C-alpha positions as CSV (number, residue, x, y, z in Angstrom):
1,X,-96.5,-9.6,60.5
2,X,-94.0,-11.3,62.7
3,X,-90.3,-10.6,62.8
4,X,-87.9,-12.2,60.4
5,X,-87.3,-15.9,61.1
6,X,-84.0,-16.1,59.4
7,X,-81.5,-14.8,62.0
8,X,-81.4,-16.8,65.3
9,X,-79.4,-15.3,68.1
10,X,-76.5,-17.3,69.5
11,X,-77.3,-20.0,72.1
12,X,-76.6,-18.9,75.7
13,X,-74.7,-21.8,77.3
14,X,-71.7,-23.7,76.3
15,X,-72.6,-26.5,73.9
16,X,-76.1,-25.1,73.6
17,X,-77.3,-26.7,76.8
18,X,-79.5,-24.4,78.9
19,X,-81.1,-24.2,82.3
20,X,-84.7,-23.9,81.4
21,X,-87.5,-22.7,83.7
22,X,-90.7,-24.3,82.7
23,X,-94.2,-23.3,84.0
24,X,-96.9,-25.9,83.8
25,X,-94.2,-28.6,84.2
26,X,-96.5,-31.2,85.7
27,X,-99.4,-30.6,83.3
28,X,-100.5,-32.5,80.3
29,X,-98.2,-30.7,77.9
30,X,-95.5,-29.6,80.3
31,X,-94.8,-33.1,81.5
32,X,-93.9,-34.2,78.0
33,X,-91.8,-31.1,77.4
34,X,-89.8,-31.8,80.5
35,X,-88.8,-35.2,79.1
36,X,-87.9,-33.8,75.7
37,X,-85.8,-31.0,77.2
38,X,-83.8,-33.5,79.3
39,X,-83.4,-35.8,76.4
40,X,-81.9,-32.9,74.4
41,X,-79.4,-32.3,77.2
42,X,-81.0,-29.3,78.9
43,X,-81.4,-28.8,82.6
44,X,-85.0,-28.3,83.6
45,X,-86.4,-26.4,86.6
46,X,-90.1,-27.1,86.6
47,X,-92.6,-25.0,88.6
48,X,-95.1,-26.9,90.8
49,X,-97.4,-26.0,93.6
50,X,-97.4,-29.4,95.3
51,X,-95.2,-32.0,97.0
52,X,-96.6,-34.6,94.7
53,X,-95.7,-32.5,91.6
54,X,-92.2,-31.9,93.0
55,X,-91.7,-35.7,93.4
56,X,-92.8,-36.3,89.9
57,X,-90.4,-33.7,88.5
58,X,-87.5,-35.1,90.5
59,X,-88.4,-38.6,89.3
60,X,-88.2,-37.4,85.7
61,X,-84.8,-35.9,86.2
62,X,-85.8,-32.2,86.7
63,X,-85.5,-29.8,89.6
64,X,-88.6,-28.6,91.3
65,X,-89.4,-24.9,91.9
66,X,-92.3,-24.3,94.2
67,X,-94.6,-21.6,92.9
68,X,-97.9,-20.9,91.2
69,X,-99.2,-18.7,88.3
70,X,-100.9,-16.3,90.7
71,X,-97.6,-15.9,92.7
72,X,-95.8,-13.6,90.4
73,X,-92.8,-13.3,92.8
74,X,-92.3,-17.1,92.5
75,X,-92.3,-16.7,88.7
76,X,-89.7,-14.0,88.8
77,X,-87.5,-16.1,91.1
78,X,-87.7,-19.0,88.7
79,X,-86.9,-16.9,85.6
80,X,-84.1,-15.0,87.3
81,X,-81.9,-18.1,87.6
82,X,-82.6,-19.5,84.2
83,X,-81.0,-19.3,80.7
84,X,-84.4,-19.6,79.1
85,X,-88.1,-19.8,80.0
86,X,-90.9,-21.9,78.5
87,X,-94.4,-20.8,79.6
88,X,-96.8,-23.7,79.2
89,X,-99.0,-23.2,82.2
90,X,-102.7,-22.2,81.8
91,X,-105.4,-22.6,84.4
92,X,-109.0,-23.7,84.2
93,X,-110.8,-23.3,80.8
94,X,-114.2,-23.3,82.5
95,X,-113.3,-20.0,84.1
96,X,-111.7,-18.8,80.9
97,X,-111.7,-15.0,81.4
98,X,-110.1,-15.2,84.8
99,X,-107.6,-17.7,83.6
100,X,-106.6,-15.5,80.7
101,X,-106.0,-12.5,83.1
102,X,-103.9,-14.7,85.3
103,X,-101.9,-15.8,82.2
104,X,-101.3,-12.2,81.2
105,X,-100.0,-11.2,84.7
106,X,-97.7,-14.3,84.7
107,X,-96.2,-13.4,81.3
108,X,-95.6,-9.9,82.3
109,X,-93.9,-11.0,85.5
110,X,-91.5,-13.4,83.7
111,X,-90.8,-10.8,81.1
112,X,-89.9,-8.2,83.6
113,X,-86.9,-10.4,84.7
114,X,-85.8,-11.2,81.1
115,X,-86.1,-7.7,79.7
116,X,-82.9,-6.4,78.0
117,X,-81.2,-9.8,77.9
118,X,-80.7,-12.4,75.2
119,X,-82.4,-15.1,77.3
120,X,-85.2,-16.6,75.3
121,X,-88.8,-17.0,76.4
122,X,-91.4,-19.1,74.6
123,X,-95.0,-18.1,75.2
124,X,-97.7,-20.6,74.6
125,X,-100.4,-19.1,72.4
126,X,-103.4,-20.4,70.4
127,X,-104.1,-20.9,66.7
128,X,-106.8,-18.3,66.8
129,X,-104.1,-15.6,67.2
130,X,-103.2,-16.2,63.6
131,X,-106.7,-16.2,62.1
132,X,-107.7,-13.6,59.5
133,X,-111.1,-14.3,58.0
134,X,-113.2,-17.3,59.1
135,X,-112.2,-20.3,57.1
136,X,-108.8,-18.9,56.0
137,X,-105.7,-20.9,57.0
138,X,-104.1,-19.4,60.1
139,X,-100.4,-18.8,59.2
140,X,-97.3,-18.2,61.2
141,X,-96.4,-14.9,59.5
142,X,-99.7,-13.3,60.2
143,X,-100.8,-11.7,63.5
144,X,-104.6,-11.4,63.5
145,X,-106.2,-8.0,64.0
146,X,-109.6,-9.7,64.3
147,X,-108.9,-12.0,67.2
148,X,-110.6,-10.2,70.1
149,X,-111.1,-13.1,72.5
150,X,-109.9,-13.0,76.2
151,X,-106.9,-15.2,75.5
152,X,-104.2,-12.5,75.4
153,X,-101.0,-14.7,75.7
154,X,-99.6,-13.6,72.4
155,X,-100.6,-9.9,72.8
156,X,-98.9,-9.9,76.2
157,X,-95.8,-11.5,74.7
158,X,-95.6,-8.9,71.9
159,X,-95.6,-6.2,74.5
160,X,-92.6,-7.9,76.1
161,X,-90.9,-7.8,72.7
162,X,-91.2,-4.0,72.8
163,X,-89.3,-4.2,76.1
164,X,-86.4,-6.0,74.4
165,X,-87.4,-9.5,75.6
166,X,-86.3,-12.3,73.3
167,X,-89.8,-13.8,73.0
168,X,-91.2,-16.3,70.5
169,X,-94.5,-18.1,70.4
170,X,-95.9,-21.7,70.0
171,X,-99.5,-21.6,68.9
172,X,-101.5,-24.6,69.9
173,X,-104.4,-26.4,68.2
174,X,-106.2,-29.3,69.9
175,X,-103.5,-31.3,71.6
176,X,-104.4,-35.0,72.0
177,X,-103.5,-38.4,73.1
178,X,-105.9,-41.3,73.7
179,X,-106.5,-40.0,77.2
180,X,-106.9,-36.2,76.6
181,X,-107.8,-34.2,73.6
182,X,-107.9,-30.4,74.3
183,X,-111.4,-28.9,74.1
184,X,-112.7,-32.2,72.8
185,X,-112.3,-33.7,76.3
186,X,-114.9,-31.2,77.4
187,X,-117.2,-32.2,74.6
188,X,-116.9,-35.8,75.8
189,X,-117.8,-34.6,79.3
190,X,-121.0,-33.0,77.9
191,X,-121.8,-36.1,75.9
192,X,-121.7,-38.2,79.1
193,X,-123.8,-35.7,81.0
194,X,-126.4,-35.1,78.3
195,X,-126.5,-38.4,76.4
196,X,-126.0,-36.9,73.0
197,X,-122.9,-35.8,71.0
198,X,-123.7,-32.4,69.5
199,X,-122.4,-29.9,67.0
200,X,-123.7,-26.6,65.9
201,X,-125.3,-26.0,62.5
202,X,-123.9,-28.2,59.8
203,X,-120.7,-28.8,61.8
204,X,-118.4,-28.0,58.8
205,X,-116.3,-25.6,60.9
206,X,-112.8,-27.1,61.6
207,X,-110.4,-27.4,64.4
208,X,-106.7,-28.2,63.8
209,X,-104.9,-30.7,65.9
210,X,-101.5,-32.2,67.0
211,X,-100.5,-35.3,68.9
212,X,-98.7,-34.6,72.2
213,X,-95.7,-36.7,71.0
214,X,-95.2,-34.3,68.1
215,X,-95.8,-31.1,70.1
216,X,-93.2,-31.6,72.8
217,X,-90.2,-31.8,70.4
218,X,-91.4,-28.7,68.7
219,X,-91.0,-26.7,71.9
220,X,-87.4,-27.8,72.1
221,X,-86.7,-27.0,68.5
222,X,-88.2,-23.5,68.9
223,X,-86.2,-23.0,72.1
224,X,-82.9,-24.0,70.4
225,X,-83.5,-21.9,67.3
226,X,-84.1,-18.7,69.4
227,X,-85.7,-16.5,66.8
228,X,-87.1,-13.2,68.2
229,X,-90.7,-12.7,67.4
230,X,-91.2,-16.1,65.7
231,X,-94.6,-17.8,65.7
232,X,-94.7,-21.6,65.2
233,X,-98.0,-23.3,64.4
234,X,-97.9,-26.7,66.2
235,X,-100.3,-28.2,63.6
236,X,-100.2,-31.8,62.3
237,X,-103.8,-31.7,60.9
238,X,-104.9,-28.5,59.3
239,X,-108.6,-28.9,60.3
240,X,-111.0,-31.6,61.3
241,X,-114.7,-30.8,61.0
242,X,-116.7,-30.6,64.3
243,X,-119.3,-32.8,62.8
244,X,-116.7,-35.6,62.3
245,X,-115.4,-35.1,65.8
246,X,-119.0,-35.3,67.2
247,X,-119.8,-38.4,65.2
248,X,-116.6,-40.1,66.2
249,X,-117.1,-39.6,69.9
250,X,-120.8,-40.4,69.6
251,X,-119.9,-43.8,68.1
252,X,-117.2,-44.4,70.7
253,X,-119.5,-43.8,73.6
254,X,-122.7,-45.3,72.0
255,X,-124.8,-42.1,72.0
256,X,-126.6,-40.4,69.1
257,X,-125.1,-37.5,67.3
258,X,-127.3,-34.4,66.8
259,X,-127.1,-31.1,65.0
260,X,-128.2,-28.0,67.1
261,X,-129.2,-24.7,65.7
262,X,-126.4,-22.2,66.3
263,X,-128.7,-20.1,68.4
264,X,-129.1,-23.0,70.8
265,X,-125.4,-23.6,71.2
266,X,-125.1,-21.5,74.4
267,X,-127.8,-23.5,76.1
268,X,-126.2,-26.9,75.3
269,X,-122.5,-26.1,75.3
270,X,-122.2,-23.4,78.0
271,X,-118.8,-21.8,78.0
272,X,-117.7,-24.1,75.1
273,X,-120.2,-22.3,72.8
274,X,-117.5,-19.6,72.3
275,X,-115.5,-22.3,70.5
276,X,-117.8,-24.8,68.9
277,X,-118.8,-22.5,66.0
278,X,-115.2,-21.3,65.2
279,X,-113.8,-22.3,61.9
280,X,-110.0,-22.1,62.4
281,X,-108.0,-24.3,60.1
282,X,-104.3,-23.6,60.3
283,X,-101.1,-24.2,58.3
284,X,-97.8,-25.3,59.7
285,X,-95.9,-25.1,56.4
286,X,-93.5,-22.4,57.6
287,X,-93.0,-24.1,61.0
288,X,-92.1,-27.4,59.3
289,X,-89.6,-25.7,57.0
290,X,-87.9,-23.6,59.6
291,X,-87.6,-26.2,62.3
292,X,-87.3,-29.3,60.1
293,X,-90.3,-30.6,62.1
294,X,-92.4,-33.4,60.7
295,X,-95.2,-34.7,62.8
296,X,-95.8,-38.5,62.8
297,X,-98.2,-39.1,65.6
298,X,-101.7,-40.5,65.4
299,X,-104.5,-38.3,64.1
300,X,-107.2,-36.8,66.4
301,X,-110.1,-39.0,65.1
302,X,-107.9,-42.1,65.7
303,X,-107.4,-41.2,69.3
304,X,-111.1,-40.4,69.8
305,X,-112.1,-43.9,68.9
306,X,-111.0,-45.2,72.3
307,X,-113.6,-44.4,75.0
308,X,-112.3,-43.5,78.4
309,X,-113.8,-44.8,81.7
310,X,-115.9,-42.4,83.6
């Protein structure tokens, strides 16, 4: 179970405005979080590895911090001068195991700077970290003992909590806009390469989802509330069947939709086969109550109806 969500610690800066170090600041999610933080009155120091990224951050009104996930010293420097840290960065899903290990080392490096302080850190996790039995709703007040995948963001963050780091977690479902839709973007890539839109078995297994325009404000709300150990499920839709996802993108791109036997999933989906059979619906009831968060963005299937150019 997670820590109590009822007793936030005081904010750190006068008026509640904070200097926030943000990893992944030029990425799909991080770019939106930058704007929300600035709109809320916070100062943002965004990590980037490139001149182009630094220019984008400055244009958005943020400061640029040159660094990279694999450069743990750059992470420590960024965290050391901040009132708070939001860790959004995650590398290539197609090299998932290596990216998860890099993520763990990054979380540990940031936490080593924040240990023993009240400065909050938000770690980006995944909905699967709250799963119990297949098909049960993942809930905020449950930490799964059955999630044994390589994504260890939440486990690494919980180790920081034992070191007196003021850490909390935002668990992500499929995050989408018209242009990008989490793991579904990779399904679209397979569709284009193989000429069919596929799902495994009967396709009744479900993925939860949230629109980017709803997710970014949630990070800010979680940061400002500052509840040690809290988990927030960033979920607008509790679960969309993979069959419905496959049929929607099949229609959008004009290719047939097919069901594959589960034992053939690895041959068709490659590294995605780990995910395409997962049934991971999720509740955000507690998140909505505690943060007064009410998502209003478009649904996943709506965004998938617009095909993207190759």
